[in-house]
BAGU-21702 format. One record per residue (C-alpha): residue number from 0; x, y, z. Coordinates in steps of 0.1 Angstrom, whole numbers, plus 5000, padded with zeros to 4 digits. Layout:
% BAGU-21702
<rose NUM; <X; Y; Z>>
...
This chain:
% BAGU-21702
<rose 0; <0603; 9530; 5782>>
<rose 1; <0615; 9504; 5760>>
<rose 2; <0584; 9498; 5738>>
<rose 3; <0594; 9458; 5732>>
<rose 4; <0597; 9455; 5770>>
<rose 5; <0564; 9474; 5777>>
<rose 6; <0545; 9453; 5751>>
<rose 7; <0556; 9421; 5764>>
<rose 8; <0550; 9425; 5799>>
<rose 9; <0516; 9438; 5793>>
<rose 10; <0508; 9413; 5763>>
<rose 11; <0519; 9385; 5785>>
<rose 12; <0495; 9393; 5813>>
<rose 13; <0467; 9395; 5788>>
<rose 14; <0475; 9362; 5772>>
<rose 15; <0472; 9345; 5807>>
<rose 16; <0436; 9361; 5809>>
<rose 17; <0429; 9351; 5774>>
<rose 18; <0440; 9316; 5782>>
<rose 19; <0419; 9313; 5815>>
<rose 20; <0388; 9327; 5796>>
<rose 21; <0388; 9311; 5763>>
<rose 22; <0409; 9278; 5772>>
<rose 23; <0382; 9271; 5800>>
<rose 24; <0372; 9236; 5798>>
<rose 25; <0337; 9244; 5808>>
<rose 26; <0333; 9267; 5779>>
<rose 27; <0344; 9239; 5757>>
<rose 28; <0321; 9214; 5772>>
<rose 29; <0288; 9237; 5774>>
<rose 30; <0292; 9262; 5745>>
<rose 31; <0319; 9252; 5720>>
<rose 32; <0314; 9213; 5718>>
<rose 33; <0276; 9216; 5713>>
<rose 34; <0280; 9242; 5688>>
<rose 35; <0303; 9225; 5664>>
<rose 36; <0292; 9189; 5673>>
<rose 37; <0324; 9179; 5689>>
<rose 38; <0329; 9153; 5718>>
<rose 39; <0322; 9169; 5752>>
<rose 40; <0338; 9144; 5773>>
<rose 41; <0368; 9156; 5798>>
<rose 42; <0395; 9143; 5776>>
<rose 43; <0386; 9167; 5747>>
<rose 44; <0379; 9195; 5771>>
<rose 45; <0417; 9190; 5788>>
<rose 46; <0427; 9188; 5749>>
<rose 47; <0410; 9221; 5743>>
<rose 48; <0428; 9236; 5774>>
<rose 49; <0462; 9223; 5760>>
<rose 50; <0458; 9234; 5724>>
<rose 51; <0445; 9272; 5736>>
<rose 52; <0476; 9274; 5757>>
<rose 53; <0499; 9263; 5729>>
<rose 54; <0482; 9291; 5709>>
<rose 55; <0481; 9319; 5733>>
<rose 56; <0516; 9310; 5747>>
<rose 57; <0535; 9302; 5717>>
<rose 58; <0518; 9311; 5684>>
<rose 59; <0507; 9346; 5694>>
<rose 60; <0540; 9356; 5712>>
<rose 61; <0563; 9341; 5684>>
<rose 62; <0543; 9362; 5658>>
<rose 63; <0545; 9396; 5677>>
<rose 64; <0581; 9394; 5684>>
<rose 65; <0587; 9381; 5646>>
<rose 66; <0567; 9406; 5627>>
<rose 67; <0561; 9435; 5650>>
<rose 68; <0594; 9436; 5666>>
<rose 69; <0615; 9421; 5637>>
<rose 70; <0632; 9397; 5662>>
<rose 71; <0651; 9367; 5645>>
<rose 72; <0643; 9332; 5658>>
<rose 73; <0676; 9330; 5677>>
<rose 74; <0666; 9363; 5695>>
<rose 75; <0635; 9352; 5705>>
<rose 76; <0650; 9319; 5721>>
<rose 77; <0641; 9294; 5692>>
<rose 78; <0674; 9287; 5680>>
<rose 79; <0691; 9255; 5692>>
<rose 80; <0715; 9274; 5716>>
<rose 81; <0741; 9255; 5733>>
<rose 82; <0722; 9223; 5732>>
<rose 83; <0751; 9202; 5742>>
<rose 84; <0751; 9220; 5776>>
<rose 85; <0713; 9217; 5780>>
<rose 86; <0711; 9182; 5772>>
<rose 87; <0740; 9175; 5799>>
<rose 88; <0722; 9194; 5824>>
<rose 89; <0687; 9177; 5815>>
<rose 90; <0705; 9141; 5817>>
<rose 91; <0717; 9149; 5851>>
<rose 92; <0683; 9164; 5862>>
<rose 93; <0662; 9137; 5850>>
<rose 94; <0669; 9114; 5877>>
<rose 95; <0664; 9141; 5904>>
<rose 96; <0631; 9145; 5890>>
<rose 97; <0622; 9110; 5889>>
<rose 98; <0635; 9105; 5927>>
<rose 99; <0615; 9139; 5939>>
<rose 100; <0582; 9130; 5919>>
<rose 101; <0581; 9095; 5933>>
<rose 102; <0585; 9109; 5970>>
<rose 103; <0558; 9137; 5962>>
<rose 104; <0533; 9112; 5948>>
<rose 105; <0530; 9091; 5981>>
<rose 106; <0515; 9126; 5993>>
<rose 107; <0476; 9120; 5993>>
<rose 108; <0472; 9160; 5981>>
<rose 109; <0494; 9148; 5950>>
<rose 110; <0473; 9118; 5944>>
<rose 111; <0440; 9136; 5944>>
<rose 112; <0454; 9163; 5919>>
<rose 113; <0474; 9143; 5895>>
<rose 114; <0468; 9133; 5868>>
<rose 115; <0442; 9162; 5864>>
<rose 116; <0422; 9141; 5841>>
<rose 117; <0407; 9114; 5864>>
<rose 118; <0402; 9090; 5836>>
<rose 119; <0437; 9090; 5828>>
<rose 120; <0443; 9071; 5862>>
<rose 121; <0419; 9044; 5852>>
<rose 122; <0426; 9037; 5818>>
<rose 123; <0464; 9034; 5803>>
<rose 124; <0453; 9044; 5767>>
<rose 125; <0436; 9075; 5778>>
<rose 126; <0466; 9081; 5804>>
<rose 127; <0491; 9081; 5769>>
<rose 128; <0466; 9103; 5750>>
<rose 129; <0463; 9127; 5777>>
<rose 130; <0501; 9129; 5781>>
<rose 131; <0510; 9133; 5746>>
<rose 132; <0482; 9160; 5742>>
<rose 133; <0500; 9178; 5773>>
<rose 134; <0532; 9184; 5748>>
<rose 135; <0511; 9213; 5733>>
<rose 136; <0503; 9228; 5767>>
<rose 137; <0541; 9228; 5776>>
<rose 138; <0552; 9245; 5742>>
<rose 139; <0528; 9273; 5752>>
<rose 140; <0534; 9278; 5788>>
<rose 141; <0571; 9275; 5788>>
<rose 142; <0577; 9298; 5757>>
<rose 143; <0553; 9323; 5775>>
<rose 144; <0575; 9327; 5803>>
<rose 145; <0612; 9311; 5792>>
<rose 146; <0607; 9326; 5759>>
<rose 147; <0586; 9356; 5752>>
<rose 148; <0592; 9373; 5787>>
<rose 149; <0626; 9362; 5793>>
<rose 150; <0641; 9372; 5756>>
<rose 151; <0615; 9398; 5751>>
<rose 152; <0628; 9418; 5779>>
<rose 153; <0663; 9408; 5784>>
<rose 154; <0677; 9440; 5766>>
<rose 155; <0664; 9462; 5795>>
<rose 156; <0667; 9441; 5825>>
<rose 157; <0695; 9417; 5814>>
<rose 158; <0702; 9388; 5836>>
<rose 159; <0675; 9401; 5860>>
<rose 160; <0650; 9388; 5833>>
<rose 161; <0653; 9355; 5850>>
<rose 162; <0637; 9368; 5879>>
<rose 163; <0610; 9387; 5862>>
<rose 164; <0597; 9357; 5844>>
<rose 165; <0598; 9335; 5876>>
<rose 166; <0574; 9357; 5897>>
<rose 167; <0540; 9354; 5880>>
<rose 168; <0551; 9317; 5869>>
<rose 169; <0552; 9309; 5908>>
<rose 170; <0520; 9331; 5915>>
<rose 171; <0501; 9310; 5889>>
<rose 172; <0510; 9279; 5911>>
<rose 173; <0489; 9292; 5940>>
<rose 174; <0462; 9264; 5939>>
<rose 175; <0488; 9234; 5938>>
<rose 176; <0498; 9213; 5966>>
<rose 177; <0517; 9235; 5988>>
<rose 178; <0553; 9217; 5985>>
<rose 179; <0548; 9223; 5948>>
<rose 180; <0537; 9260; 5951>>
<rose 181; <0569; 9268; 5970>>
<rose 182; <0591; 9246; 5947>>
<rose 183; <0577; 9266; 5916>>
<rose 184; <0596; 9297; 5925>>
<rose 185; <0630; 9279; 5927>>
<rose 186; <0620; 9260; 5897>>
<rose 187; <0611; 9287; 5877>>
<rose 188; <0645; 9308; 5884>>
<rose 189; <0664; 9277; 5878>>
<rose 190; <0648; 9268; 5844>>
<rose 191; <0648; 9304; 5834>>
<rose 192; <0687; 9304; 5842>>
<rose 193; <0690; 9273; 5821>>
<rose 194; <0673; 9287; 5793>>
<rose 195; <0693; 9321; 5796>>
<rose 196; <0728; 9299; 5796>>
<rose 197; <0715; 9277; 5767>>
<rose 198; <0702; 9306; 5747>>
<rose 199; <0672; 9287; 5740>>
<rose 200; <0638; 9279; 5754>>
<rose 201; <0634; 9243; 5740>>
<rose 202; <0652; 9227; 5766>>
<rose 203; <0624; 9239; 5790>>
<rose 204; <0596; 9219; 5774>>
<rose 205; <0609; 9184; 5778>>
<rose 206; <0622; 9189; 5815>>
<rose 207; <0589; 9203; 5825>>
<rose 208; <0570; 9175; 5806>>
<rose 209; <0589; 9148; 5822>>
<rose 210; <0583; 9162; 5855>>
<rose 211; <0547; 9162; 5849>>
<rose 212; <0547; 9129; 5831>>
<rose 213; <0566; 9110; 5860>>
<rose 214; <0543; 9127; 5887>>
<rose 215; <0512; 9117; 5868>>
<rose 216; <0527; 9082; 5864>>
<rose 217; <0536; 9075; 5899>>
<rose 218; <0504; 9091; 5911>>
<rose 219; <0485; 9068; 5888>>
<rose 220; <0505; 9037; 5902>>
<rose 221; <0497; 9046; 5935>>
<rose 222; <0461; 9052; 5929>>
<rose 223; <0457; 9020; 5913>>
<rose 224; <0477; 8996; 5936>>
<rose 225; <0469; 9016; 5969>>
<rose 226; <0506; 9011; 5980>>
<rose 227; <0522; 9040; 5999>>
<rose 228; <0560; 9044; 6008>>
<rose 229; <0592; 9055; 5994>>
<rose 230; <0613; 9026; 5997>>
<rose 231; <0623; 9001; 5968>>
<rose 232; <0599; 8973; 5986>>
<rose 233; <0571; 8998; 5978>>
<rose 234; <0580; 9000; 5940>>
<rose 235; <0580; 8962; 5941>>
<rose 236; <0546; 8961; 5957>>
<rose 237; <0530; 8983; 5930>>
<rose 238; <0546; 8961; 5903>>
<rose 239; <0534; 8929; 5919>>
<rose 240; <0498; 8944; 5924>>
<rose 241; <0496; 8957; 5889>>
<rose 242; <0508; 8927; 5871>>
<rose 243; <0494; 8897; 5890>>
<rose 244; <0462; 8881; 5874>>
């Protein structure tokens, strides 16, 4: 067995467990915040979760591949790769994402789940801070699968590493609304293929961030306005309600 592949697959599973244990928002609110005299409100608890994901999903894997297995940044998926191809795909994909999240946000199951922080749907300043902090999460989440697992196992699995990284990614969406859970499998494979073709994990971060930002934004607009529907009239009604005195 290839030592790097065995370590990457084992450590990736352990890192998920560490994230769930030590990134727990309850652990932050009831143990860490009081011990360190930090604010214990939900925004800070979510910030803790995001930063810990960045640590376990990005920092630890990068250090492991760089200093234990002597991988170069390009070999780890940290180079720019074919950024023109990646950028072109992203430009065509973003309108599809916006249309898809607009439709999904009309589902009450999505409005009940997004944004995860309830206060973000009630205050725009909180919303923007929350979405900015989410970037730390996406760097860790995307690198764990589309970087560490994909690039860390490709010399053994070849192109099939795309499927290897997509399976646990999909399983970890089990608690999401069912349409999102199903789409996560196809999305994980497609995003893995894009990263493989681009030879860089970085494109996965803005793509996933835009998906979540648009879903949070559209859900928030519907929550605050009470407007349903997919047609342009619904969008205009949301704008009318939220901008009228």
